All heavy atoms as an XYZ file, in Angstrom:
647
protein
N     109.125    -39.323     -6.579
C     108.720    -40.252     -7.573
C     108.617    -41.643     -6.955
O     109.463    -42.045     -6.237
C     109.663    -40.267     -8.752
C     109.260    -41.095     -9.925
S     110.154    -40.536    -11.351
C     109.399    -41.515    -12.568
N     107.539    -42.330     -7.269
C     107.318    -43.654     -6.701
C     107.601    -44.709     -7.785
O     107.228    -44.535     -8.933
C     105.814    -43.797     -6.209
C     105.507    -45.189     -5.750
C     105.578    -42.823     -5.046
N     108.187    -45.802     -7.402
C     108.541    -46.867     -8.361
C     107.276    -47.549     -8.788
O     106.391    -47.823     -8.018
C     109.519    -47.851     -7.675
O     109.670    -48.992     -8.570
N     107.284    -47.992    -10.065
C     106.171    -48.782    -10.610
C     106.366    -50.280    -10.357
O     105.533    -51.077    -10.677
C     106.023    -48.512    -12.077
N     107.482    -50.644     -9.773
C     107.844    -52.029     -9.494
C     106.717    -52.850     -8.828
O     106.406    -53.946     -9.249
C     109.141    -52.105     -8.710
C     109.667    -53.490     -8.523
C     110.121    -54.233     -9.818
O     110.613    -53.467    -10.707
O     109.987    -55.403     -9.939
N     106.079    -52.305     -7.775
C     105.094    -53.091     -7.114
C     103.879    -53.406     -7.984
O     103.076    -54.312     -7.698
C     104.632    -52.210     -5.946
C     105.742    -51.238     -5.753
C     106.335    -51.059     -7.087
N     103.721    -52.715     -9.106
C     102.548    -52.881     -9.948
C     102.886    -53.709    -11.224
O     101.936    -53.991    -11.992
C     102.012    -51.523    -10.345
C     101.866    -50.641     -9.194
C     102.703    -49.525     -8.940
C     100.826    -50.854     -8.255
C     102.530    -48.719     -7.830
C     100.654    -50.052     -7.117
C     101.522    -48.961     -6.940
O     101.365    -48.171     -5.841
N     104.083    -54.155    -11.374
C     104.493    -54.821    -12.599
C     103.853    -56.144    -12.869
O     103.681    -56.543    -13.986
C     106.026    -54.954    -12.628
C     106.682    -53.628    -12.809
C     107.827    -53.595    -13.786
N     108.162    -52.238    -14.172
C     109.132    -51.546    -13.601
N     109.939    -52.054    -12.701
N     109.344    -50.293    -14.025
N     103.571    -56.940    -11.820
C     103.038    -58.238    -11.977
C     101.513    -58.288    -11.855
O     100.931    -59.388    -11.893
C     103.626    -59.213    -10.981
C     105.132    -59.378    -11.200
O     105.577    -59.289    -12.367
O     105.860    -59.605    -10.205
N     100.845    -57.175    -11.717
C      99.408    -57.129    -11.540
C      98.686    -57.175    -12.886
O      99.234    -56.712    -13.923
C      99.010    -55.858    -10.818
C      99.553    -55.682     -9.399
C      99.120    -54.365     -8.823
C      99.096    -56.794     -8.509
N      97.545    -57.814    -12.901
C      96.698    -57.853    -14.093
C      96.222    -56.397    -14.437
O      96.035    -55.575    -13.542
C      95.503    -58.729    -13.904
C      95.811    -60.188    -13.740
C      94.522    -60.935    -13.519
C      94.826    -62.411    -13.286
N      93.595    -63.203    -12.998
N      95.968    -56.191    -15.702
C      95.457    -54.833    -16.106
C      94.144    -54.506    -15.438
O      93.967    -53.342    -15.021
C      95.305    -54.806    -17.601
S      96.882    -54.826    -18.486
N      93.255    -55.484    -15.270
C      91.999    -55.201    -14.583
C      92.254    -54.855    -13.109
O      91.513    -53.941    -12.610
C      91.060    -56.423    -14.686
O      91.693    -57.566    -14.077
N      93.182    -55.471    -12.477
C      93.518    -55.136    -11.103
C      94.057    -53.743    -10.993
O      93.730    -52.946    -10.107
C      94.518    -56.127    -10.507
O      93.949    -57.447    -10.576
C      94.841    -55.826     -9.057
N      94.981    -53.409    -11.947
C      95.529    -52.032    -11.950
C      94.449    -50.970    -12.157
O      94.463    -49.960    -11.492
C      96.579    -51.926    -13.091
C      98.005    -52.217    -12.770
C      98.871    -52.251    -14.018
C      98.603    -51.285    -11.741
N      93.529    -51.254    -13.078
C      92.435    -50.344    -13.291
C      91.609    -50.097    -12.061
O      91.256    -48.997    -11.693
C      91.540    -50.831    -14.442
N      91.308    -51.192    -11.346
C      90.574    -51.053    -10.105
C      91.354    -50.290     -9.043
O      90.807    -49.482     -8.285
C      90.206    -52.431     -9.539
C      89.218    -53.201    -10.358
C      89.062    -54.677     -9.975
O      89.624    -55.044     -8.934
O      88.348    -55.412    -10.705
N      92.627    -50.560     -8.964
C      93.467    -49.870     -7.981
C      93.563    -48.349     -8.275
O      93.637    -47.569     -7.395
C      94.884    -50.481     -7.962
C      94.916    -51.874     -7.354
S      96.573    -52.591     -7.332
C      97.442    -51.565     -6.122
N      93.582    -48.027     -9.574
C      93.598    -46.596     -9.936
C      92.352    -45.893     -9.471
O      92.398    -44.800     -8.986
C      93.792    -46.415    -11.442
C      95.187    -46.774    -11.947
C      95.426    -46.466    -13.396
C      94.240    -46.414    -14.300
N      94.536    -46.043    -15.671
N      91.222    -46.565     -9.635
C      89.952    -45.940     -9.199
C      89.982    -45.763     -7.666
O      89.603    -44.678     -7.185
C      88.755    -46.818     -9.616
C      87.431    -46.430     -8.951
C      88.575    -46.855    -11.161
N      90.425    -46.770     -6.948
C      90.503    -46.686     -5.520
C      91.462    -45.622     -5.043
O      91.182    -44.857     -4.081
C      90.894    -48.025     -4.881
N      92.619    -45.511     -5.735
C      93.640    -44.526     -5.330
C      93.118    -43.157     -5.622
O      93.368    -42.201     -4.884
C      94.946    -44.803     -6.122
C      96.071    -43.909     -5.708
C      96.414    -43.960     -4.212
C      96.970    -45.317     -3.828
N      97.377    -45.390     -2.426
N      92.337    -42.968     -6.729
C      91.749    -41.637     -7.000
C      90.788    -41.242     -5.911
O      90.726    -40.055     -5.495
C      91.089    -41.620     -8.379
C      90.603    -40.234     -8.772
C      91.762    -39.224     -8.864
O      92.724    -39.446     -9.563
N      91.614    -38.134     -8.167
N      89.987    -42.197     -5.392
C      89.112    -41.908     -4.303
C      89.898    -41.500     -3.056
O      89.486    -40.503     -2.364
C      88.233    -43.125     -3.975
N      91.054    -42.160     -2.795
C      91.902    -41.751     -1.662
C      92.451    -40.297     -1.857
O      92.438    -39.519     -0.957
C      93.062    -42.713     -1.546
C      92.705    -44.057     -1.022
O      91.593    -44.245     -0.518
O      93.586    -44.986     -1.157
N      92.885    -40.025     -3.120
C      93.433    -38.705     -3.400
C      92.339    -37.623     -3.232
O      92.617    -36.567     -2.618
C      94.001    -38.685     -4.825
C      95.287    -39.503     -4.878
C      94.279    -37.236     -5.304
C      95.891    -39.730     -6.294
N      91.127    -37.906     -3.699
C      90.028    -36.978     -3.540
C      89.756    -36.701     -2.038
O      89.530    -35.583     -1.675
C      88.768    -37.518     -4.220
C      88.887    -37.558     -5.721
O      89.845    -36.932     -6.335
O      88.058    -38.240     -6.345
N      89.780    -37.741     -1.237
C      89.535    -37.605      0.164
C      90.669    -36.740      0.872
O      90.431    -35.892      1.666
C      89.480    -38.973      0.864
C      88.747    -39.018      2.133
C      88.665    -40.374      2.798
C      88.522    -41.531      1.879
N      88.442    -42.820      2.547
N      91.876    -37.004      0.431
C      93.040    -36.259      0.965
C      92.948    -34.789      0.523
O      93.318    -33.915      1.313
C      94.339    -36.907      0.556
C      94.675    -38.232      1.263
C      95.801    -38.961      0.588
C      94.961    -37.982      2.764
N      92.609    -34.530     -0.738
C      92.426    -33.148     -1.202
C      91.412    -32.417     -0.315
O      91.604    -31.296      0.060
C      91.997    -33.101     -2.617
C      93.098    -32.990     -3.652
C      93.224    -33.945     -4.703
C      94.010    -31.959     -3.634
C      94.200    -33.831     -5.619
C      95.017    -31.845     -4.540
C      95.105    -32.764     -5.586
O      96.092    -32.703     -6.491
N      90.277    -33.098     -0.037
C      89.230    -32.468      0.757
C      89.748    -32.170      2.158
O      89.509    -31.116      2.724
C      87.996    -33.385      0.834
C      86.852    -32.780      1.560
C      85.649    -33.683      1.544
C      84.542    -32.986      2.269
N      83.302    -33.784      2.242
N      90.507    -33.129      2.746
C      91.070    -32.935      4.049
C      92.043    -31.753      4.079
O      92.017    -30.921      4.970
C      91.783    -34.192      4.504
O      92.489    -33.990      5.695
N      92.878    -31.656      3.027
C      93.843    -30.594      2.928
C      93.139    -29.233      2.756
O      93.554    -28.241      3.339
C      94.790    -30.853      1.812
C      95.968    -29.916      1.717
C      96.941    -30.093      2.838
O      96.809    -30.989      3.731
N      97.928    -29.263      2.906
N      92.076    -29.221      1.955
C      91.326    -27.998      1.749
C      90.686    -27.551      3.057
O      90.692    -26.352      3.381
C      90.248    -28.260      0.745
O      89.472    -27.091      0.521
N      90.124    -28.507      3.807
C      89.566    -28.166      5.115
C      90.572    -27.613      6.071
O      90.356    -26.630      6.778
C      88.841    -29.416      5.702
O      87.833    -29.869      4.825
C      88.251    -29.095      7.103
N      91.772    -28.236      6.064
C      92.853    -27.783      6.924
C      93.227    -26.303      6.562
O      93.435    -25.495      7.443
C      94.072    -28.676      6.748
C      95.334    -28.209      7.398
C      95.330    -28.369      8.862
C      96.759    -28.239      9.456
N      96.966    -26.970     10.103
N      93.309    -26.017      5.270
C      93.651    -24.654      4.886
C      92.576    -23.693      5.355
O      92.903    -22.591      5.802
C      93.789    -24.579      3.352
C      95.109    -25.159      2.875
C      95.315    -24.776      1.445
N      96.309    -25.669      0.893
C      96.132    -26.504     -0.134
N      95.011    -26.507     -0.780
N      97.112    -27.242     -0.580
N      91.312    -24.072      5.205
C      90.207    -23.164      5.654
C      90.320    -22.960      7.177
O      90.210    -21.840      7.641
C      88.906    -23.844      5.268
C      87.752    -22.952      5.626
C      87.227    -21.937      4.895
C      86.933    -23.006      6.847
N      86.162    -21.350      5.512
C      85.998    -21.983      6.728
C      86.999    -23.778      7.986
C      85.052    -21.747      7.720
C      86.060    -23.571      8.972
C      85.107    -22.531      8.832
N      90.507    -23.980      7.961
C      90.668    -23.867      9.401
C      91.849    -22.983      9.767
O      91.757    -22.138     10.634
C      90.776    -25.276     10.086
C      91.186    -25.120     11.520
C      89.467    -26.016      9.949
N      92.955    -23.181      9.061
C      94.103    -22.296      9.261
C      93.773    -20.874      9.035
O      94.154    -20.001      9.835
C      95.290    -22.708      8.357
C      96.005    -23.987      8.811
O      95.759    -24.469      9.942
O      96.805    -24.495      8.015
N      93.130    -20.589      7.938
C      92.744    -19.227      7.613
C      91.862    -18.569      8.638
O      92.062    -17.471      9.095
N      90.820    -19.342      9.013
C      89.886    -18.804     10.035
C      90.568    -18.625     11.377
O      90.392    -17.598     12.024
C      88.712    -19.761     10.206
C      87.832    -19.367     11.422
C      87.845    -19.728      8.941
N      91.419    -19.587     11.803
C      92.092    -19.430     13.095
C      93.078    -18.285     13.088
O      93.199    -17.576     14.109
C      92.778    -20.729     13.474
O      93.890    -20.995     12.708
N      93.710    -18.115     11.986
C      94.659    -16.942     11.899
C      93.962    -15.598     11.923
O      94.461    -14.671     12.491
C      95.558    -17.099     10.655
C      96.637    -18.133     10.772
O      97.007    -18.479     11.864
N      97.061    -18.685      9.646
N      92.775    -15.559     11.290
C      92.044    -14.307     11.190
C      91.221    -13.958     12.413
O      91.100    -12.850     12.864
C      91.133    -14.313     10.000
N      90.646    -15.067     13.050
C      89.707    -14.855     14.105
C      90.240    -15.173     15.488
O      89.980    -14.454     16.432
C      88.433    -15.682     13.843
C      87.392    -15.521     14.947
C      87.820    -15.244     12.531
N      90.943    -16.302     15.606
C      91.328    -16.786     16.940
C      92.755    -16.302     17.265
O      92.935    -15.182     17.721
C      91.222    -18.333     17.013
C      89.824    -18.775     16.618
C      91.601    -18.811     18.338
C      89.640    -20.227     16.451
N      93.705    -17.123     16.959
C      95.111    -16.832     17.377
C      95.994    -17.435     16.217
O      95.850    -18.628     15.973
C      95.420    -17.436     18.697
C      96.789    -17.168     19.224
C      96.988    -15.683     19.566
C      96.999    -17.953     20.551
N      96.799    -16.656     15.614
C      97.695    -17.183     14.590
C      98.512    -18.370     15.055
O      99.041    -18.385     16.181
C      98.619    -16.023     14.248
C      97.808    -14.808     14.603
C      97.010    -15.215     15.770
N      98.499    -19.418     14.275
C      99.271    -20.619     14.568
C      98.529    -21.720     15.401
O      99.057    -22.801     15.509
N      97.338    -21.399     15.889
C      96.619    -22.376     16.663
C      96.264    -23.622     15.834
O      96.372    -24.722     16.316
C      95.314    -21.761     17.285
C      94.412    -22.759     17.826
C      95.716    -20.711     18.362
N      95.900    -23.392     14.626
C      95.468    -24.551     13.783
C      96.613    -25.502     13.415
O      96.423    -26.595     12.926
C      94.802    -24.022     12.530
N      97.854    -25.054     13.685
C      98.995    -25.883     13.305
C      99.054    -27.180     14.144
O      99.789    -28.072     13.792
C     100.269    -25.122     13.439
O     100.538    -24.753     14.790
N      98.251    -27.274     15.174
C      98.216    -28.489     15.950
C      97.453    -29.612     15.268
O      97.581    -30.769     15.605
C      97.633    -28.263     17.368
C      96.185    -27.774     17.321
C      98.505    -27.316     18.182
C      95.527    -27.681     18.657
N      96.634    -29.218     14.266
C      95.856    -30.222     13.532
C      96.688    -30.837     12.452
O      97.583    -30.241     11.868
C      94.590    -29.608     12.892
C      93.649    -29.080     13.933
C      93.520    -27.701     14.136
C      92.929    -29.932     14.732
C      92.656    -27.232     15.070
C      92.077    -29.438     15.683
C      91.926    -28.066     15.871
N      96.420    -32.113     12.192
C      97.141    -32.932     11.210
C      97.041    -32.355      9.802
O      95.952    -31.998      9.344
C      96.689    -34.342     11.220
C      97.485    -35.280     10.393
C      96.981    -36.682     10.518
C      97.774    -37.607      9.615
N      97.221    -38.943      9.629
N      98.179    -32.309      9.166
C      98.274    -31.830      7.757
C      98.389    -33.048      6.871
O      99.085    -34.000      7.155
C      99.530    -30.955      7.597
C      99.668    -30.350      6.228
O      99.465    -31.083      5.209
O     100.004    -29.170      6.122
N      97.653    -33.064      5.734
C      97.682    -34.244      4.876
C      98.503    -34.071      3.637
O      98.375    -34.804      2.654
C      96.231    -34.597      4.494
O      95.593    -33.551      3.816
N      99.415    -33.081      3.640
C     100.215    -32.851      2.436
C     101.177    -33.985      2.121
O     101.325    -34.370      0.991
C     101.000    -31.542      2.582
O     101.868    -31.569      3.648
N     101.747    -34.612      3.123
C     102.691    -35.702      2.860
C     101.908    -36.943      2.402
O     102.303    -37.595      1.352
C     103.539    -36.088      4.101
C     104.601    -35.020      4.316
C     105.437    -35.343      5.539
C     106.429    -34.256      5.755
N     107.262    -34.507      6.958
N     100.852    -37.392      3.031
C     100.093    -38.484      2.508
C      99.508    -38.224      1.102
O      99.448    -39.137      0.241
C      98.964    -38.734      3.512
C      99.425    -38.087      4.784
C     100.291    -36.976      4.380
N      99.141    -36.971      0.842
C      98.581    -36.629     -0.467
C      99.703    -36.736     -1.521
O      99.479    -37.301     -2.611
C      98.056    -35.183     -0.463
C      97.473    -34.653     -1.757
C      96.389    -35.542     -2.271
C      96.975    -33.237     -1.560
N     100.895    -36.275     -1.231
C     101.994    -36.413     -2.166
C     102.329    -37.869     -2.419
O     102.595    -38.286     -3.580
C     103.221    -35.656     -1.611
N     102.364    -38.668     -1.423
C     102.575    -40.077     -1.554
C     101.540    -40.764     -2.408
O     101.833    -41.528     -3.309
C     102.661    -40.790     -0.171
C     102.923    -42.284     -0.218
C     104.276    -42.650     -0.748
O     105.246    -41.908     -0.579
N     104.361    -43.769     -1.429
N     100.253    -40.480     -2.161
C      99.191    -41.064     -2.918
C      99.276    -40.625     -4.396
O      99.024    -41.434     -5.309
C      97.836    -40.655     -2.356
N      99.593    -39.320     -4.646
C      99.704    -38.917     -6.029
C     100.915    -39.624     -6.725
O     100.781    -39.947     -7.944
C      99.925    -37.402     -6.048
C      98.632    -36.637     -5.688
C      98.831    -35.177     -5.454
C      99.201    -34.383     -6.680
N      99.338    -32.951     -6.450
N     102.006    -39.826     -6.018
C     103.134    -40.557     -6.601
C     102.770    -41.974     -6.890
O     103.133    -42.529     -7.943
N     102.032    -42.629     -6.024
C     101.552    -43.981     -6.297
C     100.609    -44.061     -7.473
O     100.736    -44.942     -8.289
C     100.851    -44.549     -5.031
C     101.807    -44.779     -3.854
C     101.062    -45.040     -2.557
O      99.861    -45.015     -2.521
O     101.780    -45.286     -1.551
N      99.763    -43.064     -7.598
C      98.842    -42.976     -8.734
C      99.658    -42.860    -10.015
O      99.403    -43.524    -11.028
C      97.873    -41.858     -8.567
C      96.925    -41.657     -9.783
S      95.909    -43.080    -10.105
C      94.349    -42.370     -9.612
N     100.650    -41.954    -10.048
C     101.485    -41.798    -11.238
C     102.183    -43.085    -11.569
O     102.281    -43.420    -12.806
C     102.501    -40.681    -10.988
C     101.852    -39.313    -10.959
C     102.833    -38.220    -10.603
O     103.946    -38.497    -10.172
N     102.421    -36.973    -10.803
N     102.671    -43.809    -10.622
C     103.379    -45.105    -10.855
C     102.358    -46.119    -11.479
O     102.723    -46.836    -12.449
C     103.970    -45.629     -9.577
N     101.150    -46.160    -10.926
C     100.124    -47.074    -11.470
C      99.793    -46.673    -12.925
O      99.697    -47.548    -13.817
C      98.852    -47.001    -10.631
C      98.909    -47.712     -9.327
S      97.301    -47.603     -8.568
C      97.831    -47.245     -6.876
N      99.688    -45.431    -13.180
C      99.346    -44.963    -14.532
C     100.476    -45.295    -15.511
O     100.223    -45.763    -16.594
C      99.046    -43.434    -14.511
C      97.736    -43.185    -13.821
C      99.046    -42.866    -15.947
C      97.462    -41.712    -13.550
N     101.710    -45.068    -15.085
C     102.868    -45.408    -15.911
C     102.841    -46.888    -16.279
O     102.995    -47.242    -17.478
C     104.188    -45.085    -15.229
C     104.594    -43.669    -15.306
C     106.031    -43.438    -14.902
N     106.462    -44.134    -13.693
C     106.377    -43.715    -12.447
N     105.827    -42.498    -12.223
N     106.811    -44.404    -11.414
N     102.589    -47.729    -15.290
C     102.591    -49.200    -15.563
C     101.412    -49.566    -16.371
O     101.513    -50.382    -17.325
C     102.609    -49.966    -14.234
C     102.781    -51.430    -14.349
C     104.030    -51.832    -15.053
O     105.086    -51.098    -15.093
O     104.046    -52.982    -15.599
N     100.242    -49.026    -16.100
C      99.069    -49.306    -16.895
C      99.263    -48.867    -18.345
O      98.950    -49.670    -19.262
C      97.845    -48.563    -16.288
C      96.529    -48.944    -16.947
C      95.841    -50.053    -16.519
C      96.054    -48.232    -18.026
C      94.609    -50.437    -17.093
C      94.820    -48.577    -18.610
C      94.130    -49.670    -18.185
O      92.950    -50.065    -18.768
N      99.729    -47.704    -18.539
C      99.958    -47.187    -19.913
C     101.020    -48.055    -20.662
O     100.883    -48.303    -21.813
C     100.442    -45.725    -19.909
C      99.301    -44.786    -19.485
O      98.196    -45.209    -19.321
O      99.672    -43.602    -19.302
N     102.033    -48.535    -19.922
C     103.081    -49.296    -20.522
C     102.533    -50.674    -21.047
O     102.929    -51.127    -22.095
C     104.209    -49.540    -19.536
C     105.430    -50.233    -20.108
C     106.543    -50.413    -19.044
N     106.193    -51.411    -18.063
C     106.381    -52.710    -18.249
N     106.839    -53.177    -19.370
N     106.104    -53.596    -17.316
N     101.687    -51.289    -20.275
C     101.221    -52.631    -20.570
C      99.814    -52.821    -21.033
O      99.514    -53.773    -21.736
C     101.413    -53.524    -19.327
C     102.799    -53.814    -18.954
C     102.895    -54.883    -17.867
N     102.251    -54.507    -16.586
C     101.171    -55.143    -16.065
N     100.650    -56.198    -16.688
N     100.638    -54.772    -14.963
N      98.934    -51.928    -20.634
C      97.507    -52.234    -20.725
C      96.703    -51.460    -21.779
O      95.602    -51.777    -22.079
C      96.827    -52.062    -19.376
S      97.568    -53.026    -18.044
N      97.316    -50.446    -22.369
C      96.559    -49.654    -23.334
C      96.237    -50.385    -24.602
O      95.282    -50.064    -25.278
C      97.313    -48.360    -23.630
C      97.281    -47.326    -22.542
C      98.059    -46.089    -22.972
C      95.908    -46.945    -22.089
N      97.012    -51.389    -24.968
C      96.769    -52.162    -26.181
C      95.680    -53.176    -25.988
O      95.245    -53.774    -26.982
C      98.084    -52.806    -26.654
C      99.079    -51.858    -27.068
O      98.746    -50.703    -27.448
O     100.292    -52.141    -26.967
N      95.281    -53.471    -24.785
C      94.299    -54.502    -24.497
C      92.891    -54.115    -24.974
O      92.458    -53.044    -25.018
C      94.195    -54.870    -23.008
C      95.457    -55.650    -22.560
O      96.197    -56.065    -23.442
O      95.614    -55.739    -21.352
């Protein structure tokens, strides 16, 4: 869980823009993770099991980005929905 503290003093319009940008980051990380899984599957079936493990995994950055998005949403919902 990521703290919403960094987002507390931001304007609602800024938070909204940041949510859009963060969603784009998450989408990119999902795509990267999906590609990594595909490469892992192909390498395990065709080449040599475990070879693809040398490639970077985006599961930790993806989890971080999702936590940040949840924190932004919590703060946005808390302050900005009435605007």
